[in-house]
C-alpha positions as CSV (number, residue, x, y, z in Angstrom):
1,T,117.6,95.3,105.7
2,G,114.4,94.5,103.8
3,G,113.9,97.8,102.0
4,P,114.9,99.1,98.6
5,R,118.0,101.3,98.4
6,T,118.3,104.6,96.7
7,A,121.1,106.1,94.8
8,P,123.5,108.5,96.6
9,G,121.8,111.8,97.4
10,G,118.4,110.1,97.7
11,R,116.4,109.1,100.8
12,D,113.9,106.3,101.2
13,G,111.5,105.2,103.9
14,R,108.3,103.4,104.6
15,L,105.2,105.5,104.7
16,G,102.3,103.4,105.7
17,E,102.6,100.1,103.8
18,Q,104.6,101.5,100.9
19,W,108.3,102.1,100.4
20,V,108.9,105.6,99.0
21,H,112.1,107.0,97.5
22,F,112.9,110.7,97.5
23,H,115.6,112.4,95.5
24,A,116.2,116.2,95.7
25,M,118.6,118.2,93.6
26,R,119.2,121.9,94.4
27,L,119.7,123.7,91.1
28,R,120.6,127.4,90.6
29,D,117.5,129.2,92.0
30,S,115.3,126.1,91.7
31,L,114.7,122.7,93.1
32,F,114.1,119.3,91.4
33,L,112.3,116.7,93.5
34,W,111.6,113.1,92.5
35,V,109.2,110.9,94.5
36,G,108.4,107.4,93.6
37,A,108.4,103.7,94.4
38,A,110.2,102.5,91.3
39,P,112.6,104.2,88.8
40,A,110.2,106.1,86.5
41,L,109.6,109.6,85.3
42,A,105.9,109.4,84.5
43,S,105.0,112.9,85.5
44,L,106.7,116.3,85.9
45,A,105.3,119.6,87.0
46,V,106.8,123.0,87.7
47,A,105.6,125.8,90.0
48,M,106.9,129.2,90.9
49,C,105.8,132.2,92.9
50,S,104.2,135.1,91.1
51,P,104.1,138.7,92.2
52,R,100.5,138.9,91.0
53,D,99.1,136.0,93.1
54,S,99.6,134.6,96.6
55,I,99.4,131.1,95.2
56,P,102.3,129.9,93.1
57,V,101.5,129.2,89.4
58,A,101.9,125.6,88.3
59,A,102.0,123.7,85.0
60,S,102.2,120.0,84.1
61,L,105.1,119.4,81.8
62,L,105.0,115.6,81.4
63,G,102.4,113.0,81.9
64,D,98.6,113.0,82.3
65,P,97.5,116.6,83.0
66,S,94.5,115.4,85.0
67,D,96.9,113.9,87.5
68,T,97.5,117.0,89.7
69,A,99.7,115.3,92.4
70,S,103.0,116.7,91.0
71,A,101.6,120.2,90.4
72,C,100.0,120.5,93.8
73,L,103.1,119.3,95.6
74,A,105.3,121.7,93.5
75,Q,102.9,124.6,94.4
76,R,103.2,123.9,98.1
77,L,107.0,123.6,98.0
78,A,107.4,126.7,95.8
79,S,105.3,128.6,98.4
80,K,107.5,127.3,101.2
81,T,110.9,127.7,99.5
82,K,110.2,130.8,97.3
83,K,112.0,129.0,94.5
84,Q,111.0,127.5,91.2
85,V,110.2,123.9,92.0
86,F,110.1,120.9,89.6
87,V,108.3,117.8,91.0
88,S,108.0,114.3,89.6
89,Y,105.5,112.4,91.8
90,N,105.4,108.8,90.6
91,L,103.3,107.0,93.1
92,Q,99.9,105.3,92.5
93,N,98.6,106.5,95.8
94,T,97.4,110.1,95.4
95,D,95.0,110.1,98.4
96,S,95.2,113.4,100.2
97,S,96.2,112.0,103.5
98,F,99.0,110.0,101.9
99,T,100.3,113.0,99.9
100,L,100.3,114.9,103.2
101,L,102.6,112.2,104.7
102,I,104.8,112.7,101.7
103,E,104.9,116.5,102.0
104,N,105.6,116.2,105.8
105,R,108.5,113.8,105.1
106,I,109.9,116.2,102.5
107,K,109.7,119.1,105.0
108,E,111.6,116.9,107.6
109,E,114.3,116.4,104.9
110,M,114.4,120.1,104.3
111,M,115.0,120.7,108.0
112,A,117.6,117.9,108.3
113,F,119.5,118.6,105.0
114,P,118.9,122.3,104.1
115,E,122.0,122.2,101.7
116,K,119.9,119.9,99.4
117,F,117.1,122.4,99.1
């Protein structure tokens, strides 16, 4: 009790003082990940591995291009999964230590529910 609920297929939890919702969809050869505190799609980025570079390439598709939270998370997940990754990061808190908590939580979900990734 006390926390918001997510739709089927999503996960939620408290990170620090904030409720965070996660929703992952495995697509054919790619992954879509939404992270937020409220239903919104304010940003969207994509990243994919490149044979020419060890760091995945990323691009902002929606939202403020100076907000790099979605693109950075997409790059790190693309590197880990070797898939094309779409990320919509819709949280006000973009502090690096908080985004690391988010990334670690996603990695926990990847280990616990590999069929979603």
